[in-house]
Phi, psi and omega in degrees: 000315180296320179299318181295317180298318180296317180296318180296319180294318178298318179297318180297315178300319180297317179296317181296317181292325178294320179296317179298317179298321180294320178297317178298317178300319179297315180298312180297320180297317178294320180297318180294319181296320181291322182283336180234077183290000000 
């Protein structure tokens, strides 16, 4: 049970970090698009 909880927590952290990275990429992408129309 503990191993499953740990794995689930790691997966949740991974999803959150991937989401954050995607948001940063979107922001950088928009900034690049605005500076280079």
